[in-house]
C-alpha positions in Angstrom: 10.9 223.2 102.7 7.5 222.2 104.1 9.2 220.1 106.8 11.2 223.1 108.0 8.1 225.3 108.1 6.3 222.7 110.2 9.2 222.4 112.6 9.5 226.2 112.8 5.7 226.6 113.5 5.8 223.9 116.2 8.9 225.4 117.8 7.2 228.8 117.9 4.1 227.3 119.6 6.3 225.6 122.2 8.3 228.8 122.8 5.2 230.9 123.2 3.6 228.4 125.6 6.7 228.2 127.7 7.0 232.0 127.8 3.3 232.4 128.7 3.6 229.8 131.4 6.6 231.7 132.8 4.6 234.9 133.0 1.6 233.2 134.5 3.9 231.6 137.1 5.5 235.0 138.0 2.3 237.0 138.4 1.2 235.3 141.7 4.6 235.9 143.2 4.2 239.7 142.7 0.6 239.5 143.9 1.9 237.8 147.0 4.4 240.5 147.6 1.6 243.1 147.2 -0.6 241.2 149.7 2.2 240.9 152.3 3.0 244.7 151.9 -0.6 245.8 152.5 -0.9 243.5 155.5 2.4 244.6 156.9 1.3 248.3 156.7 -1.9 247.3 158.5 0.1 245.6 161.3 2.4 248.7 161.6 -0.8 250.9 162.0 -2.0 248.5 164.6 1.3 248.9 166.5 0.9 252.7 166.4 -2.8 252.6 167.5 -2.4 249.9 170.2 -4.5 247.4 168.4 -7.0 246.8 165.6 -9.4 249.7 164.9 -12.3 250.0 162.5 -10.2 252.4 160.4 -7.3 249.9 160.1 -9.7 247.1 159.2 -11.4 249.3 156.5 -7.9 250.2 155.2 -6.9 246.6 154.8 -10.2 245.6 153.2 -10.2 248.5 150.8 -6.6 248.2 149.7 -6.8 244.4 149.3 -10.0 244.8 147.2 -8.3 247.4 145.0 -5.5 245.0 144.4 -8.0 242.4 143.2 -8.4 240.2 146.3 -11.8 238.8 147.2 -13.4 237.1 150.2 -11.3 239.1 152.6 -11.2 238.1 156.2 -9.4 240.2 158.8 -8.9 239.4 162.5 -6.7 241.4 164.8 -6.3 242.1 168.5 -8.5 245.0 169.4 -7.0 246.3 172.6 -3.4 245.5 173.4 -1.4 246.8 176.4 2.1 248.1 175.8 4.7 245.3 175.8 2.2 242.5 175.1 1.9 240.5 171.8 -0.5 241.6 169.1 -1.4 239.5 166.1 -3.0 240.1 162.7 -4.6 237.4 160.6 -5.7 238.2 157.0 -7.1 235.7 154.6 -8.1 236.5 151.0 -8.6 234.7 147.7 -7.5 235.8 144.2 -8.5 234.5 140.8 -5.5 233.6 138.8 -5.1 232.1 135.3 -3.0 229.1 134.4 -2.2 227.2 131.3 -3.1 223.5 131.0 -1.1 220.9 129.0 -3.7 221.3 126.2 -2.8 225.0 125.9 -6.1 226.0 127.4 -6.4 228.9 129.8 -8.1 228.0 133.1 -9.0 230.3 136.0 -8.6 229.1 139.6 -8.8 230.7 143.0 -5.7 230.9 145.2 -5.9 231.5 148.9 -3.5 234.0 150.4 -2.9 234.0 154.2 -1.0 236.5 156.3 -0.5 235.8 160.0 2.1 237.8 162.0 2.6 238.7 165.7 4.6 241.5 167.1 5.2 243.0 170.5 3.3 246.2 171.1 5.9 249.0 171.4 5.7 252.4 173.1 7.4 255.0 171.0 9.0 257.9 172.8 9.5 261.1 170.8 11.9 263.9 171.4 9.1 265.8 173.1 8.9 263.2 175.8 6.0 261.2 177.0 2.6 262.8 177.1 
């Protein structure tokens, strides 16, 4: 009876630690998706504005900070002519938790980098060109 209780207790500890490790492994994946989505929105705003503006840089910094990112570095082409390539580079770090083999929680910093280039487009509306 005691042996079964010990085996059950150890099994529960192993199951909980594996489940916790799975959750801790999945969280950075969702944070990466959030990071990429915010940066992509910034790049699309750059496309509409013809380059990086102070408002777009502020948008990126604020939204990334609200998502928990720190040490945010944003570089983008300021003035781009239509049909030429524009690029956006964003780097940020995020504190994440992980589980060690001794079942101790540790906190580490992970770096996230977004670098993408697109061609600047000229959008023509139904009203015609200005």
